[in-house]
C-alpha positions as CSV (number, residue, x, y, z in Angstrom):
1,X,-0.1,0.1,-0.3
2,X,1.6,3.3,-1.0
3,X,2.6,5.8,2.1
4,X,0.0,8.5,0.0
5,X,-3.5,6.0,0.4
6,X,-6.6,7.5,1.7
7,X,-9.5,5.3,2.8
8,X,-13.0,6.7,3.8
9,X,-14.4,5.3,6.9
10,X,-17.9,6.5,7.9
11,X,-17.1,9.8,5.9
12,X,-13.5,10.6,7.7
13,X,-10.5,10.2,5.5
14,X,-8.0,7.4,7.0
15,X,-4.4,7.6,5.8
16,X,-3.4,3.7,6.7
17,X,-0.3,3.7,4.3
18,X,1.0,6.6,6.2
19,X,0.8,4.3,9.2
20,X,2.3,1.2,7.9
21,X,5.0,3.0,6.6
22,X,5.5,4.5,10.2
23,X,5.8,1.6,11.8
24,X,7.9,-0.5,9.5
25,X,10.5,2.8,10.2
26,X,10.5,2.8,13.9
27,X,10.0,-1.2,13.5
28,X,13.6,-1.9,16.2
29,X,11.6,0.7,19.1
30,X,8.7,-1.2,19.3
31,X,7.6,-3.3,22.7
32,X,7.7,-6.3,22.0
33,X,4.2,-6.4,22.6
34,X,3.2,-3.9,20.1
35,X,5.4,-5.7,17.5
36,X,3.5,-9.3,19.0
37,X,-0.4,-7.6,18.4
38,X,1.2,-6.6,14.8
39,X,2.4,-10.4,13.7
40,X,-1.4,-11.7,14.9
41,X,-3.6,-9.3,13.2
42,X,-0.5,-9.8,10.1
43,X,2.0,-7.4,10.0
44,X,4.2,-7.9,6.7
45,X,7.7,-5.9,8.5
46,X,9.0,-5.3,4.7
47,X,6.6,-4.7,1.3
48,X,8.6,-8.1,-0.3
49,X,8.8,-10.0,3.7
50,X,8.7,-13.1,1.6
51,X,12.3,-12.3,0.3
52,X,14.2,-10.3,3.2
53,X,12.2,-11.8,6.4
54,X,11.2,-9.5,9.5
55,X,13.7,-7.3,11.2
């Protein structure tokens, strides 16, 4: 998902692309619990996770 992607949620703009980009950039500074929760949700830490692996 590109950083500039915007979704309309009940009439309000939401920017999931920016969120994903920010989380990836800060991955090493997230708590283990936060990373685990994102992993449970299926977070792909790199756009091509299959080839690079998780940080």
